[in-house]
N, C-alpha and C positions, 0 to 999 in steps of 0.2 A: 145188358141185353144179350141175345144171342150172338154168336161169333159169325162174321161174314167177311169176305175177302175179295180183293180185286184180283182177278187172275188172267185177263187179257185187255191190252190196251194198243191204240192205233191211232195215228193222225198223219193227215195229209202235209205235205210241205204248203206253208201259208204263203200266198203269193198276191200281187195287187189285182190281178186277173187271171182267172182260170177260163180261158176263151173255149177250150175243148170240153169241158166237162159241164153237165147240169147238175143240179142237186142229186139226183138219184145216182149218177156216176160216182159222185165223190162219197156218198154214203155207202154204195155198195163195196168200194174200195177198202174204206175202213171197217165194214163189218167182216169182211173176208179176212182181212190182216189181224183183226182182234181175235177172231174164231181160232186163225193159225197159231197165234201167239200164246193161246191159253190151251192151244191142242184138243179143242172142240169142235163139234160140228153143229150146224145150226138145229139139229133136232135136239141137242143138249139143252137148248134154250126154250124156256117157257114162258117168259115173260119179255117184252120190249117196250122200251121208252124212248119216242122221239122227242127232240128238242129242236122246235121251230117257232116261227112268227109270222103269222098272216102278211103283215105290214112289210117286213123285209123281204119275204118270197113274192109279194105282188099277187097273192091266190088266197081263196078261203080253204079252210081245212088244210093248211101248207103239210101237215105231217102226213097225210093221206096220200101225198105225190112221192114220199119215200119208203112207203110201207113195204112194198115188194122188195125194195132194194136192200132192206136190213132184216128179210126173212120173217116178216111178221103175220104170214098166212097161217091161219088157224092156231093163234097164239093170243093171249091177253095182251092188249094194246094199250098203251097211256101215253098220252101226250103232254108235254111242258112247254109253256111259252114263257122263256127266261133264260137265264144264263145256265149254263150246262152244269154247273156245280149243284144247283137246284135240281136239275134232271137226274143227275148222279144220287141225290138224296132220295128222290122219289123211287127210283131203281132199288136204293138199300132198302126202302120200306117195304117194298113187294117182296123182297127176298125174305125179310125178317117176319112177314105175314105169312109165308109158306111156300113161296115159289123157290124152285131150287137154284136158278141162274137167270139173271135179268142183263140184257144188252142194253146199253143207253148210247145212241147216236145223236149227234148234233151238227148243224150245217149252216152255213152262211156264205153269202156272194154279196160282199160289198159293193163290188163292180157293177151289181145291176140296180142299184137304187141309190137314192138320196139321204145320207144318213142324216142330215139337218132336218130334212122334212120329216123323216120318219120319226125321229127322236123328239121332234116338237109334240108328236101325238102323245107322250107320256105325261103331258103336264094338263092340269086343270082346264077344260074347254071354256070355261066361262072367265074366269080370272086371269089365267097365265098363258094360255096357248097363243092367244092373240099377239102376246107382246114379242113372238119370234123365239122365247126360250127354246133351246135345244141342249143336247149332251154337252157341247162345248161351251156355250155361254153359261151354263148352269155351274159347270166345274170352273170356270173362271171366277165365279162368284164365291165359289168354296175356297179356292186358292186364294182370294184376297182375304177373305174371313181368316183363314187359318194363318197364313203368313204374317199378317198384320197383327194378329193376337201375341203371337209368340216371338215376333221380330226375325222371322226367318226370311233370307233374302233370295232372290231369283237365282243367284248363283248357287246356293246351297240345294235348291231342287234341282238345278241344271245337272248336278254331280250324277244325280239318279239316271238321268238320260245317257251320260257318258258311260257310267256303269253297264246298264242294262244293254245298250246296243254293243258295247264291247262283249259282254256277255254271249250276245248272240251270235258272235263268230264261231262258237264252239256249237252251235246248235243247226243242224242240217235242216231242221223245219223252220226256221226263222225267216221271215221276209226282209227284215233291214238289219243285218249286221253291218255295224258302221264303227270305224276308228274316227271319234270326235273327242274334242274338247269342250270344257266349259265356254270358251271363248266362240266356238262354233254355235253352241245353243244359244248364247246371247244375241249373236248376231243374225240368227235365223228369223224369218219373216214374223211378225207379232200376228197371232190369230185373234185373241181375245184377252186382254190385259187380265193377269200377266204372264198369260199362257203364249209361247212361241211355237214356232211349226216343230222344233225338235223336243219341245215339251209334250207333244200330243201322239198319239198313236197314229198309225196309218190305217186307211180301208183295207181290208184282207178278205180273201176268199179262202175258204177252207172248211173241213169237216175232221170229226174225232170220234172215236167209240171207245167204249171201256164195258168190260164183263163182271158183274159182281155175282158173286155164289154164296151158298151155305156152306157150313163148315165140312158138311159130309163130300159136297161136290169138289170144294178147294182140294182134298186129297187125291183127286182123279185127274187134276190139270198137271201140265208137263212143266209150267214155270212157278218160280217159288212164290208162294201166296203173299199178297201184300194185305194184312190184316188191318180192317178199320176198328180203330180203337175209340174213337171220338167224333161226334158230328154234331152239329146244331145251326139253327138259324134263326135270324130275327129281323124284324121290320120296325121302321120309324114311321113318323107321320107323313102323310101325303103332301101336303102344302110344305113348301121349302120354308116360308116365313114362319111356320110353327115350329122349326128345327134350328138346333144350333150347330151350324155347318162345320165349325171347328171340333166338334166332339162328337165323334162317331158312337154314339150309346149302343145303336142296334148291334155293331160289330164287337163292342165291349161284352155285351150281354152273350152274344152267340159264341163268343171266344171262352167266356166263363165257364158256359155249360160243356162245351166241348172239350176243355181242360179236365172238367171234373169226371167226364166220363171216362176220359184217358188215363186219370190218375196223374195228371200233371198239376205239380205245385208252383213251379217256377220256370215258366216258357222260355225265358232268356237263357237259362241253363240246359233245359231237358229237349229242348227243339235243335235237331241237327242242322235242319234246311228248311226253308221257307219259299213257297211259290204264291205269290199274292197277285191280285189282279190289279194292275195300275196303268189303265190307259192315259193317265196323264202323269207327268213326274211327280207333282207334289202329293200325289196319293200314296205313294210307296212310305214315305215317313209318317203320313196321318194314319194309314191304316196300322202301321207298325206300332204306334201309339195305342191304337184301339185294341190292338191284340195283346197288349199289356209287355210287349218286348221291352219298352222303355216308358219313361213319364211323360205326360203331355208336354209338348212343346220341344221334347229332346230327339225326336226322329231325324231332324235335319243334321244332327251330329254324327250319326251312325257311321255314315261313310267314312268321313275323316277320322274316325276312331278305328277304322278297319275291321268293324264287325259285320257288316253285311255284304263285304267283296269276297270274291272267291279267294280261299284260304283263310277267311276270317272265321270268328268265333260261331257266327250264325249268318252263313251265305244266303241271300234272298235273291230271287229270281236268277239263277245261274242259267236259266233257259234264255234269258234275254226278256222274258216277261211280255206283256202286252204292249208295251212300247216298241217292241221289235215285231210284233205281229198281233193284230187285234180283230180275229173275226169274232163279231158279236154272238153272242150265244155259245159259240164254241170255245170261247176264251177260258172261261172258268174250268170247263171240263179239261182242256189243255193243263191247266196248273195242277190239278189232280193226276193227271197222266204224268206229268214231269216228276212229281213228288213220288209217284208209284216206281218210276224208273229209277230215282234215287235210291229208293228203299231196296230195290232189287241190286242195285251196283250196275246198272245197265243204261247208265246216261252217257257213257262214251266220254268225250273229252270235257265235258260240263260236268262230270261226276264230282261230287263232294266226298271226301273221306269219311270213313266210319260213320255212315247215317245210321241212326236209330229210330227217332221218331222224325217224321216229315208233316210240316203243316201245308195245306192247301187252302186256298180262299177264292170266292167268287162273289159278286155282288149284281143286284139288279136295282133299277130305277136310277133317277138323277141323284147324283153326289151320294151314291152308296145308300140308297133307302132302305135295302134290305141287304143282309150279309149272310152268307154261308161257310162256316168253318171246319174244315177235316183235318183229323189227326191220323195219320197211317205210319204202320211199323212192321218190320219183319218179324217181330216177337209176337206170338199169339197171345 
């Protein structure tokens, strides 16, 4: 494909409640900061992608409420209702289709809604919705399927929570930087078997923005371009009962195509750092298996082997991940922003040494129904 690069990024601090800001306030802040980061003005942008959801915002045509805040006047505007990694994918497609610069903005205020009720709406209205299924209870089904098949213990997945909350102490944007132990996770309140409170992400308020440009425009920006080397997405069946929840086939398919595009043959050896979307602790090892970093059933061993920790061979979620802040819709875009900061060498105290290829990941739907995988690099 033609070359495209990420040249501007911005995110708010993620918090339990941003009482003093409405959606447009947050979007305006990250739009301005992303433009400043890139050394561009809003006049340089010819395409705008907003990421929002009417159910979460409590209004119809939710993207319209932030159009002026992100400079969409007299520009081509697109809207994406889903994770921000998919919004960025759409922004990339617009640039590859002929636009010179696209800004992608995502926002979410978990403090202004009920995530159990809204996520119940993603299930089939005839057979499943009336059962009360939501993001948490469906994740518990997947956790049980995965852990039972491979003999993974609750303590094994608790280590993910310990690692990522600990990593969040180095991230000024994180909501929950915590110094916890496996025992703390095990003693925390049970939410849905086998998930406990510290196995689950918090509700978060926040916004993020990213600017994607063509090769010519990249040379005019003030920051080092982060080149997009490979990207792909794939979706599984709608009904949970039609899927093998312990085998993320859509993720494996998306990863395979993204690696091929980026020229990566051995991801475990060629990827320097990974930011993956894991609002529940069991998801990190399961997604790493789907990404081909290890064999099925081996993801739970990576922390003990020292591979995915800071200073390890392949640090995963040095930002603290979604377990430490999960503004739905924004969270996947935040993973791409964090991966871009790692490539730039601008991740501060969470910076991984000698980053070449960085992986970012997001997903939509219950139990990872659809996945989006990005490979970014400092090398053109």
